[in-house]
C-alpha positions in Angstrom: 3.1 44.4 21.9 -0.4 44.8 20.5 -1.5 43.8 17.0 -0.8 47.2 15.3 2.7 47.3 16.8 3.4 43.8 15.5 2.1 44.6 12.1 4.4 47.7 12.0 7.3 45.6 13.1 6.6 43.0 10.4 6.0 45.8 7.8 9.4 47.2 8.6 11.0 44.1 7.1 9.3 44.8 3.7 9.8 48.6 3.7 10.7 50.0 0.4 9.8 53.6 1.2 12.0 54.0 4.2 15.1 56.1 3.6 13.6 57.9 0.6 12.1 61.3 0.6 9.5 62.3 -2.0 8.3 65.7 -2.8 4.9 64.4 -3.7 2.8 62.9 -0.9 1.1 60.4 -3.1 4.4 58.6 -4.0 5.0 58.0 -0.3 1.4 56.8 0.1 1.8 54.4 -2.8 5.0 53.0 -1.4 3.3 52.5 2.0 0.4 50.6 0.3 2.9 48.4 -1.5 4.6 47.6 1.8 1.3 46.7 3.4 0.4 44.5 0.4 3.7 42.6 0.5 3.4 42.1 4.3 -0.1 40.8 4.0 0.9 38.4 1.2 3.7 37.1 3.3 1.5 36.5 6.4 -1.2 34.9 4.2 1.4 32.5 2.6 2.9 31.7 6.0 -0.4 30.7 7.5 -1.8 28.7 4.6 -2.1 24.9 5.2 -0.2 23.8 2.1 2.8 26.0 2.9 5.9 24.2 4.1 6.7 27.3 6.1 3.6 26.7 8.2 4.8 23.2 9.2 8.4 24.5 9.8 7.1 27.1 12.1 5.1 24.5 14.1 6.6 22.1 16.6 8.7 19.1 15.7 5.8 16.9 16.8 3.7 18.2 13.9 6.4 17.6 11.4 7.5 14.2 12.4 6.3 11.0 10.7 3.4 9.6 12.6 4.2 5.9 11.8 7.8 6.3 12.8 6.7 7.8 16.1 4.3 4.9 16.8 6.9 2.2 15.8 9.4 3.8 18.3 11.9 5.1 15.7 13.3 8.5 15.4 10.4 10.5 13.7 11.7 11.6 10.4 11.3 15.3 9.8 11.5 15.1 6.0 7.9 14.3 5.6 5.0 14.9 3.2 1.9 16.5 4.7 -1.4 14.8 3.7 -4.2 17.3 4.2 -7.0 14.8 3.9 -5.8 12.8 6.9 -4.0 15.7 8.5 -0.9 13.6 9.1 2.8 13.8 8.1 4.3 10.7 6.7 7.7 9.8 5.3 8.3 7.6 2.3 11.2 5.5 3.7 11.4 1.8 4.1 12.5 0.4 7.4 13.2 -3.3 7.5 12.5 -4.9 10.8 13.5 -8.5 11.1 10.5 -9.4 13.3 8.1 -6.6 13.9 6.3 -6.5 17.2 2.8 -7.8 17.5 1.3 -4.3 17.4 3.3 -3.2 14.3 2.5 -3.6 10.7 3.5 -7.2 9.6 4.7 -6.0 6.2 8.2 -4.8 7.1 9.2 -4.0 3.5 6.4 -1.3 3.1 7.0 2.4 3.4 5.5 4.4 6.2 3.0 5.8 3.7 1.9 2.3 2.7 1.8 1.1 6.3 -0.5 4.0 7.3 -2.9 3.7 4.4 -3.1 -0.1 4.2 -2.7 -1.2 7.8 -2.8 1.4 10.5 -5.7 3.6 9.2 -8.0 0.6 8.4 -7.2 -0.8 11.9 -8.4 2.5 13.3 -5.2 3.4 15.0 -5.4 7.0 13.8 -8.6 9.1 13.7 -9.6 11.4 10.8 -7.6 14.3 12.3 -4.3 12.3 12.3 -4.1 11.6 16.0 -3.6 8.2 17.6 -6.8 6.8 19.1 -5.9 5.6 22.6 -8.8 3.1 22.6 -7.6 1.1 19.6 -6.4 -2.4 20.0 -3.0 -1.6 18.4 -2.3 1.2 20.8 -3.3 -0.9 23.8 -0.9 -3.6 22.7 1.8 -1.0 22.2 1.2 0.4 25.7 1.3 -3.0 27.3 4.6 -3.9 25.6 6.1 -0.5 26.7 4.9 -1.1 30.2 6.4 -4.6 30.3 9.8 -3.4 29.0 9.8 -0.7 31.7 9.0 -3.1 34.5 11.4 -5.9 33.4 14.2 -4.5 31.2 16.2 -7.8 31.7 13.5 -9.6 29.8 14.6 -7.9 26.6 18.1 -9.6 26.8 17.3 -13.2 26.0 19.7 -16.0 25.2 18.9 -15.8 21.5 19.7 -12.1 21.5 23.0 -12.8 23.1 23.7 -15.6 20.6 22.9 -13.3 17.7 25.3 -10.5 19.0 28.1 -13.0 19.6 27.6 -14.6 16.2 28.2 -11.2 14.7 31.2 -10.7 16.8 32.5 -14.2 15.9 32.7 -13.2 12.3 35.2 -10.5 13.0 37.2 -12.3 15.7 40.0 -14.8 15.0 39.7 -18.5 16.0 42.1 -18.2 19.0 39.7 -15.9 20.8 36.7 -18.2 20.7 37.3 -19.6 24.2 37.2 -16.1 25.7 34.0 -15.4 23.9 32.2 -18.5 25.2 33.3 -17.7 28.8 32.0 -14.1 28.5 28.8 -15.3 26.8 28.1 -17.7 29.7 28.6 -14.9 32.2 26.2 -12.5 30.3 23.5 -15.1 30.1 23.7 -16.1 33.8 23.7 -12.5 35.0 
């Protein structure tokens, strides 16, 4: 379909003159001009930068929170778009007990605060909202991801196993403690 056909197809959705017959030709022309004006206004609104429809029409990668993506969480789609930095950020707080070395040390901050007070000054993101792959934080993130892919068993440490079983111990009665210690020893040795 060429441009004129697409415009006619779009204009058909806003048609107010279709299905009506007029004896005077200028009434039909006036209705057609109104259809074109409504269609043009819709297209202009849809393509404007501030429009939420422009972000909804884009891919999920554009709408997702940039900080959540970098910190390996599900990228929140309910975000605010900041035109100055060209980035989408959420305003949620995620409390990590011990953030990784490449993450923002202030785990009580929102994604917006982390971006403006830590990641942007550390030059993780450039002025167009994209991650700079030469930055120190990104290189540390890549090294940690590579290490976890090469040695996934290293992620399960004895302290992690202890923590999981401590949580399980709270909900389990005292007579099952012997079974837990036996299974705990098996998991650590494997």
